[in-house]
SEKELUM-965289 format. One line per 4 residues: number of its first residue (from 1); their letters; for each residue x, y, z of C-alpha. Coordinates in nm, 2 decimals, decimal comma. Layout:
REM SEKELUM-965289
NUM> A> X:Y:Z  ...
***
This chain:
REM SEKELUM-965289
1> MRMI> 6,30:7,65:10,66  6,20:8,00:10,76  6,41:7,98:11,08  6,72:7,87:10,88
5> LWSG> 6,69:8,17:10,64  6,65:8,42:10,93  6,94:8,26:11,11  7,16:8,29:10,80
9> LGAA> 7,05:8,65:10,75  7,12:8,73:11,11  7,47:8,57:11,09  7,55:8,77:10,77
13> VLFL> 7,44:9,10:10,94  7,64:9,02:11,25  7,95:8,93:11,04  7,92:9,26:10,84
17> TIGG> 7,87:9,46:11,16  8,17:9,31:11,33  8,38:9,36:11,01  8,27:9,72:10,98
21> VWML> 8,36:9,80:11,34  8,69:9,63:11,30  8,77:9,83:10,99  8,68:10,16:11,17
25> SLPA> 8,90:10,06:11,46  9,22:10,02:11,25  9,48:10,30:11,28  9,52:10,55:10,99
29> APAA> 9,78:10,47:10,72  10,11:10,65:10,76  10,20:10,91:10,51  10,43:10,79:10,24
33> LAAP> 10,78:10,93:10,26  10,99:11,02:9,96  11,31:10,82:9,93  11,63:11,01:9,99
37> PITR> 11,83:11,10:9,68  12,13:10,87:9,59  12,46:11,03:9,51  12,63:10,96:9,18
41> EEAD> 12,93:10,80:9,36  12,70:10,56:9,54  12,52:10,46:9,22  12,85:10,41:9,04
45> SMIA> 12,99:10,19:9,32  12,68:9,98:9,33  12,69:9,92:8,95  13,06:9,83:8,97
49> ALKP> 12,98:9,58:9,25  12,71:9,41:9,05  12,93:9,35:8,74  13,05:8,99:8,70
53> PKRE> 13,41:8,92:8,78  13,65:8,89:8,49  13,81:8,55:8,44  14,09:8,44:8,21
57> RPLI> 13,90:8,13:8,11  13,53:8,09:8,11  13,37:7,87:8,38  13,19:7,57:8,24
61> AIIG> 12,97:7,35:8,47  12,83:7,02:8,35  12,55:6,87:8,56  12,45:6,51:8,51
65> AN> 12,24:6,25:8,69  12,26:5,88:8,66
***
């Protein structure tokens, strides 16, 4: 029983050591860059493109299953 406990403790220490070395070997995080400003014309054209199309009659869809 004592051997099993020491083996489990050794495995946990080995796992934590390998994990710590791996974390230290990772490259540094890149600096966050600010998004470039959006012009008013670009914002207006995007909003206009997202508007639903105008139809003379509404579209009605009926879904049924037998």
